[in-house]
C-alpha positions, -999 to +999 in steps of 0.1 A: -722+456+492-692+448+512-660+451+489-630+432+499-597+453+498-570+446+475-569+427+439-604+421+423-623+438+450-604+473+443-607+466+405-646+458+407-650+491+430-631+513+406-647+498+371-668+521+353-698+499+354-722+524+343-711+523+308-720+484+308-752+468+305-754+464+344-753+501+350-738+518+383-731+498+412-757+517+433-783+505+409-774+468+411-801+445+423-795+431+460-790+392+442-764+408+422-746+426+450-749+395+474-735+370+445-706+396+439-699+399+475-696+360+477-674+354+450-651+384+459-648+364+494-639+332+479-607+316+472-621+292+449-623+304+411-656+318+406-675+343+380-712+356+374-725+361+338-753+389+345-782+396+323-791+389+289-755+398+277-740+377+303-718+406+315-687+390+335-675+397+370-649+373+385-626+368+416-590+367+422-588+330+422-601+332+384-573+354+372-550+326+366-577+311+344-579+343+323-542+346+318-532+377+297-571+385+293-570+401+326-578+428+339-593+437+305-618+407+309-638+423+336-673+439+324-671+421+290-698+398+278-690+362+280-692+356+244-664+383+237-643+372+269-642+336+258-652+339+219-630+307+210-652+285+234-684+304+230-698+273+206-693+249+236-701+272+265-727+294+249-755+266+251-744+258+287-750+295+298-785+293+279-794+259+298-785+278+331-807+307+320-835+281+315-831+269+351-808+239+344-775+231+364-745+217+344-716+202+355-685+189+340-652+176+348-618+176+331-637+192+302-613+198+274-612+231+255-589+251+232-581+287+244-562+316+232-555+332+268-518+338+263-515+347+229-511+311+215-535+283+212-535+257+240-553+230+255-568+229+288-590+212+310-616+222+334-639+210+359-669+232+365-707+239+370-731+266+359-759+273+380-790+300+375-789+333+394-824+346+405-833+382+413-858+393+441-890+383+422-877+348+416-868+354+379-834+339+363-810+369+360-777+354+354-754+326+358-733+315+384-699+295+374-677+278+396-644+266+376-614+250+384-587+244+358-573+205+361-551+208+332-519+197+351-538+171+368-551+156+335-518+158+317-501+142+346-527+115+350-526+109+311-487+107+313-489+081+341-516+061+322-494+063+290-465+048+311-486+022+326-500+011+291-464+013+278-455-007+311-484-032+302-475-036+265-439-045+276-453-069+300-475-083+278-451-086+246-419-095+266-401-125+249-400-142+283-428-157+303-442-134+333-472-138+357-479-121+391-491-146+420-511-132+448-512-145+485-507-178+500-527-194+475-507-185+447-536-169+427-530-155+392-533-118+388-515-112+358-497-129+330-485-120+296-487-136+261-457-161+266-469-173+299-503-181+283-484-201+256-464-219+282-496-228+298-511-240+266-540-216+266-553-226+298-574-201+317-555-186+347-565-151+358-583-154+394-575-191+398-548-209+420-517-221+403-524-256+417-558-256+400-546-245+368-513-267+363-520-295+389-489-316+373-468-289+388-477-298+424-461-331+425-430-313+408-423-292+438-435-260+423-459-250+451-435-258+478-411-235+461-435-209+458-444-213+496-407-210+505-403-177+488-434-161+504-421-175+537-387-161+537-389-133+512-358-146+494-362-149+455-355-184+439-335-189+406-338-219+387-315-228+359-324-254+332-346-270+353-368-300+339-406-299+339-436-322+328-465-303+311-497-323+308-518-310+279-556-312+279-555-340+251-534-364+275-501-356+256-472-347+280-442-326+271-407-324+286-396-288+288-366-271+303-370-234+319-346-208+332-366-185+358-369-163+389-394-163+417-390-128+430-410-118+462-435-088+462-428-067+494-456-047+507-450-015+529-446-034+559-420-055+546-442-083+540-440-110+509-478-106+497-471-120+461-445-135+439-434-122+403-426-148+381-404-145+351-384-166+330-376-183+294-380-217+280-344-231+272-355-265+259-340-259+225-308-248+240-307-276+264-314-303+236-285-285+213-261-286+242-267-323+247-265-329+210-232-310+210-220-329+240-231-364+222-214-351+192-182-345+211-184-381+229-189-396+194-159-377+181-138-391+209-150-424+205-145-422+166-110-410+171-101-439+195-118-465+171-102-450+142-067-452+158-076-490+165-089-498+131-057-482+117-036-500+140-049-534+134-036-535+097-004-519+103+005-547+130+004-575+103+018-552+077+051-547+101+051-584+109+052-591+073+081-566+065+101-581+092+097-615+078+105-604+045+135-586+060+149-620+073+156-634+038+149-670+050+113-672+035+104-701+010+086-692-018+051-702-005+061-682+026+067-650+007+033-655-014+015-656+019+032-629+034+030-605+005-008-617+005-012-605+041+004-571+033-016-567+001-050-574+020-043-552+051-036-525+029-066-528+008-088-526+042-069-495+049-074-481+017-115-491+021-115-474+052-100-440+040-122-442+009-152-444+032-141-414+054-131-392+024-167-400+007-185-389+038-164-358+041-173-350+003-211-357+009-210-335+040-194-307+020-219-314-010-191-321-033-201-357-046-212-356-083-236-383-092-231-399-127-265-411-135-273-436-161-301-462-167-290-491-148-307-526-139-315-533-102-305-570-102-272-560-120-265-534-093-270-562-066-249-588-086-218-565-085-227-554-049-223-591-041-191-595-062-176-571-035-191-585-003-194-621-015-160-632+001-170-622+036-200-637+034-185-670+021-158-666+045-186-665+074-205-696+059-236-674+057-266-687+037-275-663+009-308-659-006-316-632-033-351-628-043-365-605-077-402-601-071-409-581-103-385-591-129-359-566-142-363-529-127-346-502-147-340-469-125-317-439-131-289-438-106-252-436-104-241-475-106-210-470-087-224-453-058-252-477-055-231-507-055-214-490-028-246-486-009-258-523-011-224-538-006-221-517+027-253-531+038-244-567+029-211-563+044-227-550+076-251-581+075-224-605+074-202-589+099-228-587+124-246-620+119-229-648+135-214-675+113-238-697+095-266-672+095-291-662+070-289-632+047-315-624+023-317-596-005-348-586-023-358-561-049-392-552-060-412-521-074-430-501-048-448-476-069-423-456-088-396-465-064-372-495-067-370-510-031-338-531-021-338-546+013-310-565+032-322-587+060-302-608+082-308-628+116-280-612+134-273-593+168-303-567+159-309-533+171-322-519+202-353-496+197-336-465+206-305-471+183-331-473+154-334-435+155-295-427+154-281-457+133-275-435+104-257-408+124-221-404+119-199-425+143-230-439+157-226-477+168-248-502+185-230-514+217-234-550+209-216-540+176-188-525+195-181-557+216-173-575+184-142-575+166-157-559+135-170-530+154-155-504+125-156-469+127-196-463+128-197-444+093-207-471+069-244-464+076-241-426+078-222-430+040-253-452+031-279-425+040-258-397+024-257-414-009-290-424-010-302-390+000-282-375-030-303-397-052-334-382-036-344-417-019-348-431+014-332-456+038-345-472+068-339-497+095-362-519+112-353-545+141-375-566+167-347-560+190-313-572+204-307-606+187-339-602+166-320-594+132-322-564+112-334-552+079-323-523+058-345-510+030-334-485+003-359-469-020-346-452-050-370-432-073-377-431-110-379-471-114-401-490-138-400-522-152-370-527-177-374-530-214-340-544-222-319-578-212-283-577-202-257-583-226-230-608-218-198-596-207-170-594-234-147-622-233-114-617-216-086-605-239-051-611-232-030-579-237+008-578-237+022-549-219+048-528-238+080-523-223+089-485-215+115-464-198+099-447-168+105-419-143+093-423-110+093-395-087+084-392-051+096-382-017+083-414-002+114-433-006+097-468+006+070-463-021+094-454-049+113-486-044+085-509-043+070-493-073+106-494-091+108-530-084+074-538-095+078-522-127+112-535-133+101-572-128+074-563-156+102-555-178+103-516-176+134-494-174+131-473-142+148-442-130+140-426-094+140-393-082+132-380-044+121-344-052+111-322-083+143-307-093+160-338-095+131-356-114+135-326-139+174-332-143+167-367-150+137-364-172+162-339-195+187-367-191+168-398-199+138-386-214+115-416-205+084-427-221+063-424-189+066-401-159+045-410-126+050-381-104+039-372-069+023-336-061+035-328-029+073-329-034+101-304-020+117-280-043+095-284-071+060-297-070+042-324-092+022-296-109+053-274-118+073-304-128+045-314-153+045-280-168+079-278-171+083-310-190+054-301-214+073-268-226+105-292-237+101-305-275+109-339-260+081-339-233+052-330-255+042-369-259+055-382-229+028-399-209+026-379-172+007-397-145-002-378-113-001-404-084-011-384-052-032-388-022-054-360-032-083-376-052-111-349-055-124-338-085-109-304-082-078-322-078-078-341-110-089-312-126-059-292-116-038-320-126-052-321-161-047-283-163-011-288-155-003-311-184-009-346-166-026-371-188-043-390-161-046-391-124-043-422-100-053-418-062-031-432-035-031-458-023-035-475-055-030-512-064-001-525-086-028-542-109-044-507-113-010-493-124+000-523-148-037-518-164-031-480-167+000-486-189-016-511-209-046-486-216-024-453-223-002-464-250+025-438-257+016-417-291+041-427-318+066-398-325+068-385-360+100-389-377 
């Protein structure tokens, strides 16, 4: 036996083998000596397990595998040296003793080689060792530890899996295209969704989405491959064709990034992006809303200037003092008419604002649909008559009863009637129909006027929306009437729809309201008109609008009342203490002391307990009325109010008789 110098060779030479089943080295069989000489001269980890006890001899390359078990491991039985893995390795040694060779790659085992448990991986083979007579005497083991390689590969695979999952689950769409044919190599879930489930992997882009060829996509991909320069697309429009034939317009932000090989050549393209259709449409809607807002402001200015011009002219005429009685009557009628037009305009604006803020409270009651139509015709009738339209009213199902707020539904129907009258040439035809439609009451207003374009039907109920042909007419308006109609109908749980065959084909608007049934009652005749004599009173007017105070004072004095005037809250309180009027009509927003504070101060005085206090203000919301009541006001009227309304209020609210 040739023993190599140093390391295991020296250890093998000095070891007391006579104390082991192998006996002294001089008695070893030739096959054992030859194999020991072989492994000691090898730089690859090897061992011999000889005899029935599997006595172990190993080389220098095997020492790192043993760890702290070296050098005590030499000469031990394999079952003792590797006791913790004997259950796995014992059968393999037995198989080699039976003449069968075993080979394993990256086998996982749990070892205690350094005083603590650890997981290790080995690639190894066990082969039978034969003696001179050919009988199997031991096992020859070649073993290489692959722990670091396996751990590294698994880490790389883990990273690759993480990257794959990130690629697959990325919110933006991603794909990899290879070669000049732009063949799909990879795609993520978002890209599959973009393609609508079409099979892509291994196929050319032009075959998967042929509709993209004519939209310049293939040309762009060719350009990126040819130049090696990325392409960035921002909110670009594409048309996708679905298998069912439906076409879909979408907008994409995306990048075509070239994939460069080691030679600096572009061999593929990484596609990444996001669908931005929703953002694009939202931006377009904002731009449209901004345009409508600008159009509304310009139209509002126009609509407010229109009545102001005749009012200003009428005021100058009245200033002249040279008018005859009939001229004065005509001039004041012009002012009244134009003020009512402005008040109606402002009321509509406030109603739309309240609906938008969900501040409208419906006062529902059982009402008759025919009566609602009749009341709406009272409002819109003068305009219909002035334009000499032919009006036809049809009630298909007799009397129909429904639960609704009569004031608001009359407002809806009169709006539709006014629109029909304004946008129908003089002498046109207007038809109003009511009918039962299941459990809905349907009210339709049809005309043969200017009609609506098909595109306008979608937006006609949107705030500030107006058909172009309507803008070209003098009755253009603000474009809020139909938005108000829809808002009020929606509050009732109903629907409203517009129909038209096109420009010049007339229009039909149909309102459907729920909880409708055939009426079980008949309308009672109205009470006869009663003449009421107005009681003459002393009245305090307090408002910082001098023109309004002067006009109201003149009117009330013409009715026989005694009037004192104040320009602010403090002056009004001083006058109230001096005059002690029967009635005080007070503005809210006055300098010095506002109307709420003034009312509270008056109510604290004994002489002010029974005074009729009227809040006259431009603030007309329910909350404003509630605050006025809490401050001591008896009633609330909203500016601009008619003089008839003020007179009726004074008739209705009689001053309680004072005791004593």
